[in-house]
C-alpha positions as CSV (number, residue, x, y, z in Angstrom):
1,M,13.0,15.5,0.6
2,T,16.3,17.4,0.0
3,Y,19.5,16.5,1.6
4,K,22.4,19.0,1.4
5,Y,25.1,16.4,1.8
6,T,23.8,13.2,0.4
7,T,26.6,12.6,-2.2
8,F,29.2,13.9,0.2
9,F,28.3,11.3,2.9
10,R,27.9,8.6,0.4
11,W,31.4,9.0,-0.8
12,I,32.7,9.4,2.8
13,S,31.1,6.1,3.6
14,I,32.5,4.3,0.6
15,L,36.0,5.6,1.0
16,S,36.1,4.9,4.8
17,D,34.8,1.3,4.2
18,F,37.5,0.6,1.6
19,A,40.1,2.2,3.9
20,F,39.2,-0.1,6.8
21,L,39.1,-3.1,4.4
22,N,42.7,-2.4,3.2
23,L,43.8,-1.6,6.7
24,A,42.5,-5.1,7.8
25,L,44.3,-6.7,4.8
26,F,47.6,-4.8,5.5
27,V,47.6,-5.6,9.2
28,S,46.9,-9.2,8.5
29,F,49.8,-9.2,6.0
30,L,52.2,-7.7,8.5
31,M,51.2,-10.4,11.1
32,E,51.8,-13.2,8.7
33,S,54.6,-12.2,6.3
34,T,58.3,-11.4,6.8
35,W,58.5,-9.6,3.4
36,G,57.9,-6.0,2.7
37,F,54.6,-5.2,1.0
38,W,56.3,-3.9,-2.1
39,E,58.9,-6.6,-2.4
40,A,58.7,-9.1,-5.3
41,E,57.8,-12.0,-3.0
42,A,54.6,-10.2,-2.0
43,E,53.3,-9.8,-5.5
44,H,50.6,-12.5,-5.1
45,Y,49.4,-10.6,-2.0
46,R,49.0,-7.4,-3.9
47,L,47.1,-9.2,-6.7
48,H,44.8,-10.9,-4.1
49,F,44.2,-7.6,-2.4
50,L,43.1,-6.0,-5.6
51,G,40.7,-8.9,-6.3
52,I,39.4,-8.7,-2.7
53,N,38.7,-5.0,-3.1
54,L,36.7,-5.6,-6.3
55,F,34.8,-8.4,-4.6
56,W,33.8,-6.1,-1.7
57,Y,32.6,-3.6,-4.3
58,F,30.5,-6.3,-5.8
59,C,29.0,-7.4,-2.4
60,S,28.2,-3.9,-1.3
61,R,26.6,-3.0,-4.6
62,R,24.6,-6.2,-4.6
63,V,22.9,-5.3,-1.3
64,K,22.8,-1.5,-2.1
65,L,24.8,-0.7,1.0
66,Y,25.5,2.9,0.1
67,D,22.0,3.8,-1.3
68,D,19.8,6.3,0.6
69,I,22.5,6.7,3.2
70,L,21.0,9.6,5.0
71,N,17.3,8.5,5.1
72,R,17.4,4.7,5.2
73,D,16.3,3.4,8.6
74,A,18.9,2.0,11.0
75,G,17.6,-1.5,10.8
76,P,17.8,-1.9,7.0
77,T,21.2,-0.2,7.1
78,A,22.6,-2.6,9.6
79,M,21.1,-5.5,7.8
80,A,22.6,-4.5,4.5
81,L,26.1,-4.3,6.2
82,I,25.7,-7.7,7.8
83,I,24.6,-9.4,4.6
84,S,27.4,-7.8,2.6
85,L,30.0,-8.9,5.2
86,L,28.6,-12.4,5.2
87,M,28.7,-12.6,1.4
88,F,32.2,-11.1,1.3
89,L,33.7,-13.3,4.0
90,A,32.0,-16.5,2.7
91,G,33.4,-15.8,-0.8
92,I,37.0,-15.3,0.5
93,L,36.8,-18.4,2.6
94,I,35.4,-20.5,-0.2
95,C,38.2,-19.3,-2.5
96,S,40.8,-20.1,0.1
97,L,39.5,-23.6,0.6
98,A,38.7,-24.4,-3.1
99,F,41.4,-22.8,-5.1
100,P,45.1,-23.6,-4.2
101,R,46.3,-20.6,-6.2
102,F,44.3,-18.3,-3.9
103,S,47.2,-18.7,-1.5
104,L,45.8,-16.9,1.6
105,T,45.8,-19.0,4.7
106,I,42.7,-19.6,6.9
107,G,44.4,-17.7,9.7
108,F,44.8,-14.7,7.3
109,V,41.1,-14.9,6.4
110,V,40.1,-15.1,10.0
111,R,42.1,-12.1,11.0
112,V,40.7,-10.0,8.1
113,S,37.2,-11.1,9.0
114,V,37.5,-10.1,12.7
115,I,39.2,-6.8,12.0
116,L,37.0,-5.8,9.1
117,S,33.7,-6.8,10.8
118,A,34.5,-5.1,14.1
119,S,35.7,-1.9,12.3
120,L,32.7,-1.6,9.9
121,L,30.1,-2.5,12.6
122,L,31.6,0.1,14.9
123,L,31.9,2.7,12.1
124,K,28.3,2.2,11.0
125,F,27.1,2.4,14.6
126,L,28.8,5.7,15.1
127,F,27.5,7.0,11.8
128,L,23.9,6.1,12.7
129,Y,24.3,7.7,16.1
130,L,25.7,10.9,14.7
131,R,23.1,10.9,11.9
132,R,20.3,10.7,14.4
133,S,21.6,13.3,16.8
134,Q,22.9,15.8,14.2
135,R,20.4,15.3,11.4
136,R,19.2,18.9,11.5
137,F,22.6,20.1,10.2
138,W,22.4,18.2,6.9
139,L,18.7,17.9,6.4
140,D,16.6,20.6,4.7
141,V,13.1,20.5,6.0
142,E,10.7,21.0,3.1
143,K,7.2,22.4,3.5
144,V,4.6,20.3,1.6
145,A,0.8,20.2,1.2
146,I,-1.5,17.3,0.5
147,V,-4.4,17.4,-1.9
148,G,-7.0,14.8,-1.0
149,A,-8.3,14.0,2.5
150,G,-9.4,10.5,1.7
151,P,-7.8,7.3,3.0
152,A,-4.6,7.7,0.8
153,G,-4.1,11.4,1.8
154,M,-4.6,10.7,5.5
155,E,-2.4,7.7,5.4
156,L,0.3,9.8,3.7
157,Y,-0.1,12.5,6.3
158,R,0.2,10.1,9.2
159,Y,3.3,8.5,7.7
160,L,5.1,11.8,7.1
161,K,4.2,13.0,10.6
162,A,5.6,9.8,12.1
163,N,8.8,9.9,10.1
164,P,10.4,13.4,10.5
165,Q,13.7,12.1,9.3
166,L,12.3,12.2,5.7
167,G,12.5,16.0,5.9
168,Y,8.9,16.9,5.2
169,S,6.7,19.3,7.2
170,V,3.1,18.9,6.2
171,E,1.4,22.3,6.3
172,G,-2.1,21.2,5.5
173,I,-4.6,19.2,3.5
174,F,-6.9,20.5,0.7
175,D,-10.1,18.7,-0.4
176,D,-13.4,19.6,-1.9
177,T,-15.7,17.2,-0.1
178,T,-14.1,14.9,2.5
179,P,-13.0,16.5,5.8
180,P,-10.1,15.0,7.7
181,A,-10.9,12.6,10.5
182,P,-11.5,14.1,14.0
183,G,-8.3,15.1,15.7
184,A,-6.3,15.1,12.4
185,L,-4.8,18.0,10.5
186,Q,-7.3,20.8,9.8
187,L,-8.6,21.2,6.3
188,L,-7.1,24.3,4.7
189,G,-9.4,24.8,1.8
190,R,-10.6,23.5,-1.5
191,V,-8.4,21.8,-4.1
192,E,-8.3,25.0,-6.2
193,D,-6.9,26.9,-3.2
194,C,-3.8,24.8,-2.7
195,F,-1.5,26.7,-5.1
196,S,-2.3,30.2,-3.9
197,Y,-1.7,29.0,-0.4
198,A,1.5,27.2,-1.4
199,L,2.9,30.3,-3.1
200,S,2.2,32.5,-0.1
201,N,3.5,30.1,2.5
202,G,6.7,28.9,1.0
203,I,5.5,25.4,0.0
204,S,7.6,23.9,-2.7
205,K,6.0,20.5,-3.2
206,V,2.4,19.2,-3.4
207,F,1.3,15.6,-3.0
208,C,-1.8,14.7,-4.9
209,A,-3.7,11.9,-3.2
210,L,-7.0,12.2,-4.9
211,P,-9.1,9.1,-5.5
212,G,-8.8,7.4,-8.9
213,H,-12.1,8.7,-10.2
214,E,-10.9,12.3,-10.0
215,V,-8.5,12.1,-12.9
216,E,-9.5,15.5,-14.3
217,K,-8.7,17.3,-11.1
218,A,-5.3,15.5,-11.0
219,K,-4.5,16.6,-14.5
220,M,-5.5,20.2,-13.6
221,L,-3.2,20.0,-10.7
222,M,-0.3,18.8,-12.9
223,E,-0.8,21.8,-15.2
224,E,-1.1,24.3,-12.4
225,A,1.9,23.0,-10.7
226,D,4.0,23.4,-13.8
227,R,2.6,26.9,-14.3
228,H,3.5,28.0,-10.8
229,M,6.9,26.1,-10.7
230,L,5.8,23.8,-7.9
231,R,6.7,20.1,-7.8
232,L,3.8,17.7,-7.8
233,R,3.9,14.1,-6.6
234,L,1.1,11.6,-7.4
235,V,0.0,9.2,-4.7
236,P,-1.9,6.2,-6.1
237,D,-5.2,5.5,-4.4
238,V,-5.1,1.8,-3.7
239,P,-7.8,1.2,-1.0
240,A,-8.1,-2.5,-1.9
241,F,-4.6,-3.1,-0.5
242,A,-5.1,-1.0,2.6
243,G,-3.3,-2.5,5.7
244,T,-0.8,-4.5,3.7
245,S,2.7,-3.9,2.6
246,I,3.0,-2.9,-1.0
247,E,6.0,-3.0,-3.3
248,T,6.2,-0.9,-6.5
249,E,8.2,-1.8,-9.6
250,L,8.4,0.1,-12.9
251,F,7.9,-1.7,-16.1
252,G,9.0,1.0,-18.5
253,Q,6.7,3.9,-17.5
254,M,4.0,1.7,-15.9
255,P,4.0,1.2,-12.1
256,V,3.3,-2.4,-11.0
257,L,2.2,-3.0,-7.4
258,S,2.9,-6.2,-5.5
259,P,0.6,-6.8,-2.6
260,R,3.4,-7.9,-0.3
261,I,7.1,-7.4,0.2
262,E,9.1,-10.7,0.2
263,P,12.7,-10.2,1.3
264,L,13.7,-13.7,0.3
265,E,12.9,-12.9,-3.4
266,N,16.2,-11.0,-3.2
267,K,18.9,-13.5,-4.3
268,A,21.4,-12.1,-1.9
269,N,19.1,-12.8,1.0
270,E,18.3,-16.2,-0.4
271,L,22.0,-17.0,-0.6
272,V,22.6,-15.9,3.0
273,K,19.8,-18.0,4.3
274,R,20.9,-21.1,2.3
275,A,24.5,-20.6,3.4
276,F,23.4,-20.4,7.1
277,D,21.2,-23.5,6.6
278,V,24.1,-25.6,5.3
279,F,26.5,-24.3,8.0
280,F,24.1,-24.9,10.8
281,S,22.8,-28.3,9.7
282,L,26.4,-29.5,9.2
283,L,27.2,-28.5,12.8
284,V,24.2,-30.4,14.1
285,I,24.9,-33.5,12.0
286,V,28.6,-33.7,12.8
287,F,28.6,-32.7,16.5
288,V,25.2,-33.9,17.7
289,M,23.6,-36.4,15.4
290,S,26.8,-38.4,14.9
291,W,26.7,-39.8,18.4
292,L,23.0,-39.2,19.4
293,V,21.3,-40.9,16.4
294,P,22.8,-44.4,17.2
295,L,21.7,-44.0,20.9
296,I,18.1,-43.0,20.0
297,A,17.9,-45.7,17.3
298,L,18.8,-48.3,19.9
299,L,16.1,-47.0,22.3
300,I,13.5,-47.0,19.5
301,K,14.3,-50.6,18.5
302,L,14.2,-51.8,22.1
303,D,10.9,-50.1,22.7
304,S,8.7,-51.2,19.8
305,P,9.0,-53.1,16.5
306,G,9.4,-51.1,13.3
307,P,11.9,-48.8,11.5
308,V,14.0,-46.2,13.3
309,F,13.0,-43.4,11.0
310,F,9.6,-42.3,9.8
311,R,9.4,-40.8,6.3
312,Q,6.3,-38.9,5.3
313,Q,5.4,-36.8,2.3
314,R,4.9,-33.2,3.2
315,S,4.2,-30.0,1.2
316,G,7.4,-28.2,0.4
317,K,8.3,-24.9,-1.4
318,G,6.0,-24.3,-4.3
319,N,3.7,-27.0,-2.9
320,K,6.1,-29.7,-4.2
321,P,6.0,-32.8,-2.1
322,F,9.1,-34.1,-0.4
323,Y,9.8,-36.8,2.2
324,C,10.2,-35.3,5.7
325,I,12.4,-37.5,7.9
326,K,11.7,-37.9,11.6
327,F,12.5,-40.5,14.3
328,R,9.6,-42.9,14.6
329,S,7.6,-42.0,17.7
330,M,4.5,-44.1,17.1
331,Q,3.5,-47.7,16.6
332,V,3.4,-48.5,12.9
333,N,-0.1,-47.7,11.9
334,R,-2.2,-47.0,8.8
335,E,-3.4,-43.6,9.9
336,A,-0.1,-41.9,10.1
337,D,-0.6,-40.0,6.8
338,R,-4.1,-38.9,7.8
339,L,-4.4,-38.1,11.5
340,Q,-2.3,-35.7,13.6
341,A,-1.0,-36.7,16.9
342,S,-3.3,-35.8,19.8
343,K,-3.1,-35.7,23.5
344,E,-2.8,-39.2,25.0
345,D,-2.7,-40.6,21.5
346,P,-2.5,-44.5,22.0
347,R,-0.3,-44.8,18.9
348,I,2.6,-42.9,20.6
349,T,5.3,-45.2,22.2
350,R,7.0,-44.6,25.5
351,V,10.3,-43.6,23.8
352,G,8.2,-41.7,21.3
353,A,6.5,-39.6,24.0
354,F,9.9,-38.5,25.3
355,L,11.2,-37.8,21.8
356,R,8.2,-35.6,20.9
357,K,8.2,-33.8,24.3
358,S,11.9,-32.9,23.9
359,S,11.5,-32.3,20.1
360,L,14.3,-34.8,19.4
361,D,12.0,-36.6,17.0
362,E,12.6,-33.6,14.6
363,L,16.4,-34.0,14.7
364,P,16.7,-36.0,11.4
365,Q,15.1,-33.1,9.6
366,F,18.6,-31.4,9.5
367,I,19.3,-34.0,6.8
368,N,16.3,-32.5,4.9
369,V,17.9,-29.0,5.4
370,L,21.2,-30.2,4.1
371,M,19.5,-31.6,1.0
372,G,17.6,-28.4,0.4
373,D,14.1,-29.6,1.0
374,M,13.8,-27.7,4.3
375,S,15.3,-24.7,6.0
376,V,16.3,-24.3,9.7
377,V,13.6,-21.6,10.0
378,G,10.4,-21.4,8.0
379,P,6.7,-22.5,8.0
380,R,6.2,-26.0,9.3
381,P,5.4,-28.4,6.4
382,H,2.0,-30.1,6.6
383,M,0.9,-33.5,5.4
384,L,-0.4,-33.5,1.8
385,R,-3.9,-34.3,3.0
386,H,-4.0,-31.4,5.4
387,T,-2.6,-29.0,2.8
388,Q,-5.5,-30.0,0.5
389,D,-8.1,-29.5,3.3
390,Y,-6.8,-26.2,4.7
391,S,-6.3,-24.6,1.3
392,L,-10.1,-24.8,0.8
393,Q,-10.9,-23.5,4.3
394,I,-8.3,-20.7,5.0
395,N,-7.6,-17.6,2.9
396,N,-3.9,-17.2,1.9
397,F,-3.0,-20.7,3.2
398,M,-1.1,-21.6,0.1
399,V,1.0,-18.3,0.2
400,R,3.1,-19.9,3.0
401,H,4.4,-22.3,0.4
402,F,6.3,-19.4,-1.3
403,L,8.9,-20.2,1.4
404,T,11.0,-23.3,2.1
405,P,9.5,-25.1,5.1
406,G,11.4,-25.1,8.3
407,I,12.2,-27.2,11.4
408,T,11.1,-24.3,13.5
409,G,9.4,-21.0,12.7
410,W,7.8,-17.8,13.8
411,A,4.4,-19.5,14.4
412,Q,6.0,-22.2,16.5
413,V,7.9,-19.9,18.9
414,N,4.7,-17.9,19.3
415,G,2.8,-20.9,20.6
416,Y,1.0,-22.0,17.4
417,R,2.2,-25.6,17.2
418,G,0.9,-29.0,17.8
419,E,-2.5,-30.3,17.1
420,T,-4.9,-27.9,15.3
421,K,-8.5,-29.0,16.0
422,E,-10.2,-25.8,14.8
423,A,-9.7,-23.5,11.8
424,G,-9.0,-20.5,14.2
425,A,-5.8,-22.1,15.4
426,M,-4.6,-22.8,11.9
427,N,-5.6,-19.2,10.9
428,R,-3.3,-17.8,13.6
429,R,-0.5,-20.1,12.4
430,V,-0.9,-19.0,8.8
431,E,-1.0,-15.3,9.9
432,A,2.3,-15.8,11.7
433,D,3.8,-17.6,8.7
434,L,2.8,-14.7,6.4
435,W,4.3,-12.2,8.8
436,Y,7.5,-14.1,8.6
437,L,7.4,-14.1,4.8
438,E,7.1,-10.3,4.7
439,N,9.5,-9.5,7.5
440,W,12.3,-12.0,7.1
441,S,15.8,-11.0,8.1
442,F,18.9,-13.0,9.1
443,L,18.7,-11.6,12.7
444,L,15.0,-12.7,12.9
445,D,16.1,-16.3,12.0
446,V,18.7,-16.2,14.8
447,K,16.1,-14.8,17.2
448,I,13.7,-17.7,16.3
449,I,16.5,-20.3,16.8
450,F,17.3,-19.0,20.3
451,R,13.7,-18.8,21.3
452,T,13.2,-22.4,20.0
453,V,16.1,-23.7,22.1
454,W,14.7,-21.9,25.2
455,Q,11.3,-23.4,24.6
456,V,12.7,-26.9,24.2
457,L,14.6,-26.5,27.5
458,R,11.5,-25.1,29.2
459,G,9.0,-27.5,27.7
460,N,5.8,-26.8,25.7
461,E,2.4,-27.9,26.8
462,N,1.2,-28.0,23.2
463,V,3.7,-30.7,22.3
464,F,2.6,-34.3,22.7
């Protein structure tokens, strides 16, 4: 794809963001200080402002905020901005609290946060709206052809057809043997015909999607493309990975394919998730557990003999065991580490039934979150025995342990919680966990938390 104004809009975006950052800093300075900005007394502000500008540059570069500015989808663009803002504002706040010489008040930081966040979010929204409505003015539509009507070629054709913002107009497909599927683009000729057709129809780029065993034809196409001054792009044929998300890395000149994309392998995303876990768990511990735990502990003690808390080894990230903390909801029994709770389970106490139905028995797990053994959102951790059993029965079961287990998760808010008597129920839970692994975003975590709260208030028939 060819964009006429890629560099121009990239620099416009960078300069406008820095302009709004410094406007936010200057307005906050005027609201707080009685000095003039260039007076000697304001020297520490000028030094801090320089450091803050450099830190914004670091945060925006870390999440590649200004990369592919004209063709990156709106969702990833908004996500990159939100992550960079969270990293930036968290860094300034930490410096303000931890370093006395960083003499910016909390009120100053809050004002900068509000002004900058509102300005940049509005600016990016307007840009994305204008980009969508006026794309034809800065996008050069490029005619292309595809060689190879197999699975890779047809998948490429469908993708380019569904994403016109990429700037490609597919003129046709060439293949010696395999015709396109019914209703698809018509076959325009044999492989050897593609260059004569391209030259006579203004096609400047050819995608070679031939299967792996047709290496000689691919080499011939490369030579012919150079001879006719046409650009050739090679599309690897990877039918074994069909239907999955694939990530490509370059090790030198050698492409390496990963069978799935994992957003939380990005350290910036991991940092955002962990910062949110700490913040959210502290809120719950300080403002909810501080007064609710003594009350629930008293009810548990009055209802049945035994400890207030129930500690059980569960499978954590990397399949490392940890002690999951819950309020005790059953009579003390020897089968707790072997049998799941079931409907009308005689082991469940009266107070325990209420705690389980309201999900209050999970409340102490926020201590696990604060310790780093769990996350607020993630796959639910299983008993060690169940992990051993299901890993032998269900494909990809252990993949869910790439993530830190959570108090709630995508599987839970979609109804896959509670007792799992059959492998099919666990299969659906694992599929939901793997979808979360490949599609994580901060906004998705927020959505799951809101849906969890709603389900707790509404009640769930699978919880007993």
